[in-house]
KEKE-3310 file (N, C-alpha, C; in steps of 0.2 Angstrom, whole numbers, plus 5000, padded with zeros to 4 digits):
npx = (5111:5108:5119:5119:5117:5120:5108:5109:5114:5103:5105:5114:5107:5094:5094:5097:5091:5092:5095:5088:5097:5105:5099:5111:5115:5122:5127:5141:5146:5148:5147:5144:5152:5157:5174:5185:5200:5203:5200:5209:5221:5215:5209:5220:5227:5218:5218:5231:5229:5220:5229:5238:5230:5225:5233:5248:5258:5257:5251:5239:5243:5244:5246:5242:5228:5225:5228:5218:5206:5207:5205:5199:5187:5180:5168:5169:5160:5149:5154:5162:5165:5166:5166:5166:5171:5166:5177:5183:5190:5193:5183:5178:5178:5174:5174:5168:5172:5170:5179:5186:5189:5181:5179:5174:5167:5158:5163:5160:5169:5171:5180:5188:5186:5184:5189:5198:5194:5181:5173:5161:5150:5140:5143:5151:5142:5132:5141:5144:5132:5128:5139:5135:5123:5127:5135:5126:5119:5129:5130:5118:5117:5124:5126:5131:5131:5135:5141:5138:5147:5148:5162:5173:5186:5195:5207:5209:5212:5205:5194:5177:5174:5170:5156:5150:5151:5143:5131:5127:5124:5135:5145:5158:5170:5183:5199:5215:5232:5243:5260:5277:5295:5310:5324:5336:5339:5345:5346:5341:5350:5343:5342:5336:5328:5327:5333:5329:5330:5336:5332:5334:5321:5317:5311:5308:5302:5289:5276:5275:5273:5260:5253:5258:5254:5240:5237:5243:5234:5222:5215:5213:5204:5191:5198:5201:5206:5219:5218:5226:5227:5225:5237:5247:5246:5249:5263:5269:5269:5275:5281:5285:5298:5309:5322:5322:5314:5311:5312:5308:5314:5310:5323:5323:5312:5313:5303:5294:5290:5287:5287:5292:5287:5291:5289:5294:5291:5297:5291:5282:5290:5294:5281:5279:5290:5301:5312:5306:5302:5289:5280:5269:5265:5267:5269:5267:5266:5254:5258:5271:5271:5275:5289:5298:5299:5293:5299:5313:5313:5308:5318:5329:5324:5323:5337:5342:5335:5339:5353:5352:5351:5338:5326:5315:5304:5288:5272:5255:5244:5232:5224:5218:5224:5224:5236:5245:5252:5253:5260:5272:5277:5279:5289:5299:5302:5294:5282:5267:5259:5248:5230:5218:5201:5191:5176:5159:5145:5134:5126)
npy = (4761:4774:4786:4787:4800:4806:4815:4832:4839:4847:4863:4863:4870:4867:4854:4850:4848:4854:4847:4849:4858:4852:4854:4861:4855:4849:4840:4840:4851:4867:4878:4881:4888:4899:4897:4908:4920:4919:4906:4898:4893:4884:4874:4870:4863:4853:4846:4841:4831:4823:4818:4811:4800:4795:4796:4796:4799:4811:4828:4841:4857:4873:4883:4877:4876:4889:4893:4885:4890:4903:4905:4913:4908:4903:4906:4910:4911:4904:4892:4886:4878:4876:4866:4870:4866:4869:4875:4881:4874:4866:4853:4847:4850:4858:4860:4866:4866:4873:4872:4882:4880:4871:4860:4848:4843:4848:4851:4849:4849:4841:4843:4840:4835:4825:4826:4813:4809:4812:4805:4794:4799:4806:4818:4819:4814:4824:4835:4830:4829:4842:4847:4840:4846:4859:4858:4853:4865:4873:4867:4868:4882:4883:4886:4878:4865:4852:4836:4834:4832:4828:4827:4818:4813:4800:4793:4775:4771:4778:4774:4770:4779:4774:4768:4780:4789:4781:4781:4794:4795:4794:4786:4773:4777:4777:4771:4774:4772:4773:4775:4770:4772:4765:4773:4768:4757:4751:4763:4765:4772:4783:4789:4803:4800:4803:4815:4824:4836:4836:4845:4853:4860:4877:4893:4900:4891:4888:4893:4888:4875:4873:4872:4860:4851:4852:4847:4834:4828:4828:4817:4810:4802:4812:4824:4841:4856:4865:4881:4897:4904:4893:4886:4895:4896:4882:4881:4889:4885:4881:4869:4865:4859:4864:4860:4846:4843:4840:4843:4839:4844:4850:4853:4860:4868:4873:4870:4863:4846:4837:4833:4831:4834:4839:4838:4843:4841:4843:4843:4832:4821:4816:4810:4801:4793:4792:4800:4809:4813:4819:4816:4825:4827:4820:4822:4820:4827:4823:4820:4816:4804:4787:4787:4785:4796:4799:4789:4793:4805:4803:4794:4804:4812:4803:4800:4813:4815:4805:4808:4819:4813:4808:4796:4790:4791:4796:4794:4796:4786:4784:4769:4764:4771:4778:4779:4769:4771:4765:4753:4758:4765:4754:4748:4757:4755:4758:4754:4747:4756:4762:4766:4776:4781:4787:4796:4798:4808:4808:4820)
npz = (4706:4717:4725:4742:4754:4770:4779:4782:4798:4810:4818:4833:4843:4841:4843:4855:4871:4886:4902:4919:4930:4945:4962:4972:4986:5001:5015:5019:5012:5014:5006:4988:4975:4961:4953:4958:4958:4972:4976:4969:4975:4985:4977:4970:4980:4983:4971:4972:4982:4975:4965:4972:4977:4965:4953:4954:4945:4939:4940:4942:4941:4950:4941:4929:4932:4932:4919:4912:4917:4913:4900:4885:4881:4892:4904:4920:4930:4926:4921:4930:4946:4963:4978:4995:5011:5029:5034:5023:5015:4999:4993:4982:4964:4948:4931:4915:4899:4883:4869:4856:4838:4830:4820:4815:4825:4840:4856:4873:4887:4902:4917:4933:4950:4966:4983:4989:5003:5004:4995:4989:4995:4988:4983:4972:4963:4962:4958:4945:4939:4938:4930:4918:4915:4913:4902:4892:4891:4886:4873:4868:4865:4854:4836:4827:4815:4818:4825:4843:4858:4875:4885:4896:4906:4915:4926:4927:4940:4949:4960:4959:4949:4937:4938:4943:4931:4922:4928:4926:4913:4904:4892:4892:4880:4874:4877:4885:4886:4899:4898:4901:4901:4904:4907:4909:4902:4886:4873:4857:4844:4832:4816:4807:4791:4773:4771:4780:4794:4811:4825:4840:4850:4849:4854:4842:4834:4840:4836:4824:4826:4830:4818:4813:4823:4823:4810:4812:4821:4816:4812:4824:4838:4845:4843:4840:4831:4839:4846:4843:4855:4865:4861:4864:4878:4881:4877:4886:4898:4915:4917:4904:4894:4883:4880:4880:4870:4852:4835:4818:4803:4786:4776:4764:4763:4775:4785:4799:4801:4810:4828:4845:4861:4878:4895:4912:4928:4943:4955:4955:4957:4970:4974:4964:4966:4958:4946:4932:4914:4905:4890:4882:4869:4853:4837:4819:4803:4792:4779:4780:4787:4790:4788:4798:4806:4819:4827:4826:4832:4845:4850:4850:4860:4871:4873:4876:4888:4896:4897:4906:4918:4922:4926:4920:4905:4901:4894:4886:4877:4864:4864:4853:4842:4826:4819:4823:4834:4847:4845:4840:4851:4860:4853:4855:4868:4878:4891:4897:4911:4917:4915:4906:4904:4892:4892:4885:4881:4868:4858)
capx = (5109:5110:5123:5115:5120:5117:5104:5113:5112:5101:5110:5114:5102:5088:5094:5099:5086:5096:5091:5088:5103:5103:5100:5117:5115:5125:5129:5148:5148:5146:5146:5146:5153:5162:5181:5189:5207:5204:5199:5214:5225:5212:5208:5226:5228:5213:5221:5237:5226:5218:5234:5241:5226:5223:5238:5254:5263:5256:5246:5237:5246:5240:5247:5238:5222:5224:5227:5211:5201:5208:5204:5194:5180:5178:5165:5170:5154:5144:5157:5166:5161:5170:5163:5170:5168:5165:5184:5185:5194:5190:5182:5177:5178:5173:5175:5166:5175:5168:5184:5185:5192:5175:5179:5170:5164:5158:5165:5160:5173:5171:5185:5187:5186:5182:5194:5197:5191:5174:5170:5155:5145:5135:5146:5153:5136:5130:5145:5144:5125:5129:5143:5131:5118:5130:5138:5120:5117:5134:5129:5111:5118:5128:5123:5135:5127:5140:5139:5140:5149:5150:5167:5176:5192:5196:5211:5205:5213:5200:5189:5171:5173:5166:5149:5148:5150:5138:5125:5125:5123:5141:5147:5165:5170:5189:5204:5221:5237:5249:5266:5283:5301:5315:5330:5342:5339:5348:5342:5344:5351:5340:5343:5330:5329:5324:5336:5326:5335:5334:5333:5332:5316:5318:5305:5307:5297:5283:5270:5274:5272:5253:5250:5259:5250:5233:5237:5244:5229:5216:5211:5213:5198:5189:5203:5200:5212:5221:5218:5232:5227:5227:5244:5252:5246:5253:5270:5271:5268:5282:5284:5287:5305:5311:5328:5321:5309:5314:5308:5310:5313:5312:5328:5322:5307:5314:5297:5293:5285:5286:5289:5291:5287:5293:5288:5297:5289:5301:5286:5279:5295:5293:5275:5280:5295:5307:5312:5304:5300:5283:5279:5262:5263:5271:5265:5270:5262:5251:5261:5277:5270:5278:5296:5302:5300:5292:5304:5319:5312:5308:5325:5332:5321:5326:5344:5343:5332:5344:5359:5351:5350:5331:5325:5310:5300:5281:5267:5249:5243:5226:5225:5216:5226:5224:5243:5249:5256:5254:5265:5278:5280:5282:5296:5304:5304:5289:5278:5260:5259:5241:5225:5213:5195:5187:5169:5156:5138:5133:5119)
capy = (4763:4781:4786:4789:4805:4808:4821:4837:4840:4853:4866:4860:4873:4864:4847:4849:4850:4853:4844:4854:4858:4849:4858:4860:4855:4843:4841:4841:4857:4874:4883:4880:4894:4899:4897:4915:4919:4917:4899:4894:4889:4878:4869:4867:4859:4848:4842:4837:4826:4818:4815:4806:4794:4792:4795:4799:4800:4817:4832:4847:4862:4879:4886:4873:4878:4896:4893:4882:4895:4910:4905:4918:4905:4901:4910:4907:4912:4899:4886:4883:4877:4873:4865:4872:4864:4875:4878:4885:4869:4863:4846:4845:4856:4856:4865:4863:4870:4872:4875:4884:4875:4866:4859:4842:4841:4853:4847:4852:4845:4841:4841:4841:4829:4825:4824:4806:4808:4814:4801:4789:4802:4809:4825:4818:4813:4831:4838:4827:4831:4850:4847:4838:4851:4865:4856:4854:4872:4876:4864:4871:4889:4883:4886:4873:4859:4846:4832:4837:4828:4830:4822:4818:4808:4798:4787:4769:4769:4782:4769:4772:4784:4771:4768:4787:4791:4777:4783:4801:4795:4794:4779:4773:4777:4776:4769:4777:4768:4777:4771:4772:4770:4765:4776:4765:4752:4754:4768:4764:4779:4782:4795:4805:4799:4807:4822:4828:4838:4836:4851:4854:4865:4883:4897:4902:4886:4887:4895:4884:4868:4872:4870:4853:4848:4852:4842:4827:4826:4829:4810:4807:4802:4817:4829:4847:4860:4870:4888:4901:4905:4887:4884:4899:4893:4876:4881:4894:4881:4881:4862:4863:4858:4864:4857:4839:4842:4840:4845:4836:4850:4849:4858:4863:4873:4875:4870:4857:4841:4833:4835:4828:4839:4836:4842:4840:4844:4840:4842:4826:4816:4813:4806:4795:4788:4792:4806:4808:4818:4817:4818:4827:4827:4818:4824:4820:4829:4817:4819:4814:4798:4781:4788:4784:4802:4799:4785:4796:4811:4800:4792:4810:4814:4798:4801:4819:4815:4800:4812:4823:4809:4807:4789:4787:4795:4794:4797:4792:4785:4781:4762:4762:4776:4775:4779:4763:4774:4761:4748:4762:4766:4748:4746:4762:4753:4760:4748:4750:4757:4764:4766:4781:4780:4793:4795:4803:4808:4811:4823)
capz = (4713:4718:4731:4748:4758:4776:4780:4786:4804:4812:4822:4840:4847:4839:4844:4862:4876:4892:4908:4924:4934:4951:4968:4975:4993:5003:5022:5019:5009:5017:5000:4981:4971:4955:4955:4957:4960:4979:4977:4966:4980:4988:4971:4968:4985:4981:4965:4974:4985:4970:4961:4977:4977:4959:4948:4957:4940:4936:4944:4939:4945:4951:4934:4924:4933:4930:4912:4910:4919:4911:4893:4884:4880:4898:4908:4926:4934:4924:4919:4935:4952:4969:4984:5000:5018:5034:5035:5017:5011:4993:4993:4975:4959:4942:4925:4909:4893:4876:4866:4849:4833:4829:4812:4814:4832:4846:4862:4880:4891:4909:4921:4940:4955:4973:4987:4991:5009:5003:4990:4990:4999:4984:4981:4965:4959:4962:4953:4938:4936:4937:4924:4912:4914:4911:4895:4888:4890:4881:4867:4866:4863:4848:4830:4823:4812:4819:4831:4849:4863:4881:4886:4902:4906:4922:4927:4930:4947:4953:4961:4959:4944:4931:4939:4943:4925:4919:4932:4924:4906:4900:4890:4891:4873:4872:4882:4884:4890:4902:4896:4905:4898:4909:4903:4911:4897:4880:4869:4850:4840:4825:4812:4802:4784:4768:4771:4785:4799:4818:4828:4847:4849:4851:4853:4835:4831:4844:4833:4818:4828:4830:4812:4813:4828:4820:4805:4814:4826:4813:4812:4831:4841:4849:4843:4835:4830:4844:4844:4845:4863:4868:4860:4868:4885:4881:4877:4891:4905:4918:4916:4897:4893:4876:4879:4879:4864:4846:4829:4812:4798:4779:4775:4758:4764:4782:4789:4803:4798:4816:4834:4851:4866:4884:4901:4918:4934:4948:4961:4955:4958:4977:4974:4959:4968:4953:4942:4925:4910:4902:4883:4881:4862:4848:4831:4813:4798:4788:4773:4782:4790:4787:4786:4804:4809:4826:4830:4827:4837:4852:4851:4852:4867:4876:4874:4880:4895:4900:4898:4912:4924:4923:4926:4916:4901:4902:4889:4886:4870:4862:4863:4846:4838:4819:4817:4825:4839:4852:4843:4839:4858:4862:4850:4858:4875:4883:4894:4900:4918:4919:4910:4907:4900:4889:4893:4881:4880:4861:4858)
cpx = (5112:5114:5119:5119:5116:5114:5109:5110:5108:5106:5109:5109:5095:5088:5095:5094:5089:5092:5092:5094:5101:5103:5106:5117:5118:5128:5136:5150:5144:5144:5148:5147:5158:5169:5184:5196:5208:5203:5204:5218:5222:5210:5214:5228:5224:5216:5227:5235:5224:5223:5237:5237:5225:5228:5244:5259:5263:5251:5244:5239:5242:5240:5243:5231:5220:5224:5220:5206:5201:5207:5198:5187:5177:5174:5165:5164:5149:5147:5161:5162:5166:5166:5168:5167:5168:5172:5187:5190:5190:5189:5180:5177:5177:5173:5172:5168:5172:5174:5182:5188:5187:5175:5174:5166:5164:5158:5164:5163:5173:5177:5184:5188:5184:5188:5193:5194:5184:5170:5165:5150:5140:5138:5148:5147:5132:5134:5144:5137:5125:5133:5139:5126:5121:5133:5132:5118:5122:5132:5122:5112:5122:5124:5126:5130:5132:5138:5142:5142:5150:5156:5170:5181:5193:5202:5208:5207:5209:5194:5182:5169:5168:5158:5146:5146:5144:5131:5123:5124:5129:5142:5155:5167:5177:5194:5211:5226:5242:5255:5272:5289:5307:5322:5337:5344:5342:5343:5345:5345:5348:5341:5337:5332:5327:5327:5333:5331:5332:5336:5331:5327:5318:5312:5303:5302:5291:5277:5269:5272:5264:5250:5252:5255:5243:5232:5238:5238:5222:5211:5211:5206:5197:5193:5200:5205:5213:5221:5225:5232:5228:5234:5249:5252:5250:5260:5273:5271:5275:5285:5287:5295:5308:5318:5328:5316:5313:5309:5312:5308:5315:5317:5327:5317:5308:5307:5297:5288:5284:5289:5288:5292:5288:5291:5292:5295:5292:5296:5283:5284:5294:5287:5276:5285:5301:5306:5310:5303:5294:5282:5272:5260:5268:5267:5269:5265:5260:5255:5268:5277:5273:5285:5300:5303:5299:5297:5311:5319:5312:5315:5329:5330:5324:5333:5346:5341:5337:5350:5358:5350:5343:5330:5320:5307:5293:5277:5261:5248:5236:5227:5222:5218:5226:5231:5247:5254:5258:5260:5272:5281:5283:5288:5301:5305:5299:5284:5272:5261:5253:5237:5220:5207:5193:5180:5165:5148:5137:5126:5118)
cpy = (4770:4781:4789:4794:4806:4814:4826:4838:4847:4857:4863:4863:4870:4857:4845:4852:4849:4851:4850:4853:4856:4855:4856:4861:4848:4844:4842:4847:4863:4879:4880:4887:4894:4899:4904:4914:4917:4910:4895:4890:4883:4873:4866:4862:4852:4843:4838:4831:4820:4815:4810:4800:4791:4791:4799:4801:4808:4821:4838:4853:4868:4883:4883:4875:4885:4897:4890:4887:4902:4910:4910:4915:4902:4907:4907:4906:4906:4892:4883:4882:4874:4872:4866:4869:4870:4878:4881:4880:4866:4856:4843:4852:4853:4862:4862:4868:4868:4875:4877:4878:4869:4865:4853:4840:4847:4849:4852:4847:4846:4839:4843:4835:4830:4823:4817:4804:4809:4810:4796:4792:4806:4816:4824:4817:4820:4835:4836:4829:4838:4850:4845:4843:4857:4864:4856:4861:4875:4874:4867:4878:4889:4883:4881:4867:4853:4842:4835:4832:4831:4825:4823:4812:4806:4792:4781:4768:4774:4778:4773:4777:4780:4771:4775:4790:4788:4780:4790:4801:4794:4786:4779:4772:4775:4774:4772:4774:4773:4772:4774:4769:4771:4768:4773:4759:4755:4758:4767:4771:4778:4789:4797:4803:4804:4814:4827:4830:4838:4842:4851:4860:4871:4887:4899:4897:4885:4888:4890:4877:4867:4870:4862:4849:4847:4847:4835:4824:4826:4822:4807:4807:4808:4824:4835:4851:4864:4877:4891:4902:4899:4885:4888:4897:4887:4877:4886:4891:4881:4874:4861:4864:4858:4860:4849:4838:4843:4841:4842:4842:4848:4855:4862:4869:4876:4875:4863:4853:4836:4835:4830:4833:4835:4841:4839:4844:4840:4839:4835:4820:4812:4808:4800:4790:4788:4798:4804:4814:4815:4820:4819:4826:4824:4819:4823:4822:4823:4815:4816:4807:4792:4782:4788:4791:4802:4795:4789:4802:4808:4797:4798:4812:4809:4799:4807:4819:4810:4804:4817:4819:4807:4799:4786:4793:4792:4797:4793:4791:4782:4773:4760:4767:4774:4776:4774:4766:4769:4756:4752:4763:4760:4746:4751:4760:4755:4754:4751:4751:4759:4764:4772:4779:4787:4792:4800:4803:4811:4813:4824)
cpz = (4714:4725:4737:4752:4764:4776:4784:4793:4805:4817:4829:4844:4846:4842:4852:4867:4883:4898:4914:4928:4941:4957:4971:4983:4996:5010:5023:5016:5012:5011:4993:4978:4965:4957:4953:4959:4967:4980:4973:4970:4983:4983:4970:4974:4985:4976:4967:4978:4980:4967:4966:4977:4970:4953:4950:4952:4938:4941:4940:4944:4946:4944:4929:4925:4931:4923:4909:4911:4916:4903:4891:4883:4886:4902:4915:4930:4932:4922:4924:4942:4957:4975:4990:5007:5023:5035:5029:5013:5005:4994:4987:4971:4953:4937:4919:4903:4887:4871:4859:4844:4832:4822:4811:4820:4836:4852:4868:4884:4898:4913:4929:4944:4962:4977:4989:4998:5009:4998:4993:4995:4995:4981:4973:4960:4957:4957:4946:4935:4934:4930:4917:4910:4911:4903:4890:4886:4885:4874:4864:4864:4856:4841:4825:4821:4812:4825:4837:4854:4869:4883:4893:4902:4914:4922:4930:4937:4952:4954:4962:4953:4938:4932:4940:4936:4921:4922:4929:4917:4902:4898:4889:4883:4870:4878:4880:4888:4892:4901:4900:4902:4902:4905:4905:4906:4891:4876:4862:4847:4833:4822:4808:4795:4779:4768:4776:4791:4806:4821:4835:4847:4852:4850:4846:4832:4834:4840:4827:4820:4829:4824:4811:4817:4826:4814:4807:4818:4823:4813:4819:4834:4846:4848:4838:4835:4837:4842:4846:4852:4866:4867:4864:4875:4886:4881:4882:4898:4908:4918:4909:4897:4886:4875:4878:4874:4858:4840:4823:4807:4791:4778:4768:4759:4771:4786:4793:4800:4804:4822:4840:4856:4873:4890:4907:4923:4940:4955:4961:4957:4965:4977:4970:4962:4963:4949:4935:4921:4906:4895:4882:4874:4858:4842:4824:4808:4794:4782:4774:4786:4786:4785:4792:4807:4817:4830:4832:4832:4844:4854:4854:4859:4872:4878:4878:4887:4899:4902:4904:4918:4926:4922:4921:4911:4901:4896:4890:4878:4869:4860:4856:4841:4830:4816:4819:4831:4845:4851:4842:4846:4861:4859:4852:4865:4880:4885:4897:4908:4921:4913:4911:4902:4898:4889:4888:4882:4873:4861:4850)
residu = (UNK:UNK:UNK:UNK:UNK:UNK:UNK:UNK:UNK:UNK:UNK:UNK:UNK:UNK:UNK:UNK:UNK:UNK:UNK:UNK:UNK:UNK:UNK:UNK:UNK:UNK:UNK:UNK:UNK:UNK:UNK:UNK:UNK:UNK:UNK:UNK:UNK:UNK:UNK:UNK:UNK:UNK:UNK:UNK:UNK:UNK:UNK:UNK:UNK:UNK:UNK:UNK:UNK:UNK:UNK:UNK:UNK:UNK:UNK:UNK:UNK:UNK:UNK:UNK:UNK:UNK:UNK:UNK:UNK:UNK:UNK:UNK:UNK:UNK:UNK:UNK:UNK:UNK:UNK:UNK:UNK:UNK:UNK:UNK:UNK:UNK:UNK:UNK:UNK:UNK:UNK:UNK:UNK:UNK:UNK:UNK:UNK:UNK:UNK:UNK:UNK:UNK:UNK:UNK:UNK:UNK:UNK:UNK:UNK:UNK:UNK:UNK:UNK:UNK:UNK:UNK:UNK:UNK:UNK:UNK:UNK:UNK:UNK:UNK:UNK:UNK:UNK:UNK:UNK:UNK:UNK:UNK:UNK:UNK:UNK:UNK:UNK:UNK:UNK:UNK:UNK:UNK:UNK:UNK:UNK:UNK:UNK:UNK:UNK:UNK:UNK:UNK:UNK:UNK:UNK:UNK:UNK:UNK:UNK:UNK:UNK:UNK:UNK:UNK:UNK:UNK:UNK:UNK:UNK:UNK:UNK:UNK:UNK:UNK:UNK:UNK:UNK:UNK:UNK:UNK:UNK:UNK:UNK:UNK:UNK:UNK:UNK:UNK:UNK:UNK:UNK:UNK:UNK:UNK:UNK:UNK:UNK:UNK:UNK:UNK:UNK:UNK:UNK:UNK:UNK:UNK:UNK:UNK:UNK:UNK:UNK:UNK:UNK:UNK:UNK:UNK:UNK:UNK:UNK:UNK:UNK:UNK:UNK:UNK:UNK:UNK:UNK:UNK:UNK:UNK:UNK:UNK:UNK:UNK:UNK:UNK:UNK:UNK:UNK:UNK:UNK:UNK:UNK:UNK:UNK:UNK:UNK:UNK:UNK:UNK:UNK:UNK:UNK:UNK:UNK:UNK:UNK:UNK:UNK:UNK:UNK:UNK:UNK:UNK:UNK:UNK:UNK:UNK:UNK:UNK:UNK:UNK:UNK:UNK:UNK:UNK:UNK:UNK:UNK:UNK:UNK:UNK:UNK:UNK:UNK:UNK:UNK:UNK:UNK:UNK:UNK:UNK:UNK:UNK:UNK:UNK:UNK:UNK:UNK:UNK:UNK:UNK:UNK:UNK:UNK:UNK:UNK:UNK:UNK:UNK:UNK:UNK:UNK:UNK:UNK:UNK:UNK:UNK:UNK:UNK:UNK:UNK:UNK:UNK:UNK:UNK:UNK:UNK:UNK:UNK:UNK:UNK:UNK:UNK:UNK:UNK:UNK:UNK:UNK:UNK:UNK:UNK:UNK:UNK:UNK:UNK:UNK)
# end
């Protein structure tokens, strides 16, 4: 029997036929426009209202929005949209990004939301239809011979989101658990084995960690390599806390093989009702897996965070992670607190 090989894909520009962008008209919206510098404050205020209703544990800050909109691969005029009411307040916003680093997949990622007071009036349906049409145009401009996905994510506490995505052609493709660890409970002290060295993160290691991150997440669902531009923005965020972040280093080569990164945003604490540090990334190079690196790094983060008097550590994990991360976090004392769904349209 001869081995069967899948036929090579045609370029995305030959495979994607964009749908018509919807006519943007709604009685509650006085104006639809691209998001410029003058609209950032209004969108940030909208994001605070969305966080209050849907996910009080975290929020998208003005700095986060500026970073997302300021990427070199974002065309604000075509990729962003804000709906303003007659008083100039943002009632909905959207962005569609097509990041670089397209090794196995081309992604157009939709983000945004609708003010809780303006939901179930058809604004979200219009916004999401616009985002789908814009994403299809991005994919249709690509010469890549790779699968193309339109992706979006929503906290499951955002009522009405699931039928809205389904009605726009998205499929619920992946589930992510939001976990929380009470730092008042005992924290096991774990040492790095195999002669590895534990270091508190310093800026000298920032660029090196991008290599580890890209290797560690290569086999994760929907993940593609982070570009130098994206990584610089990530480690430059005001919430990023290197003092609660740790690196595992091979002393022979003096190179990092794993890391745990931490954020602290005290503006979130009143809404949460408790103090917390958030872990946006835990990564171990694939060659170093199975050696207890992630557990030792997390233990160091938990002890350092507790020493600062912070009550909880939080993180999100792919419920079907191929690395067994969910079970690892449970062993480290994290417990489920929320759930997020990843939605896709595969083209």
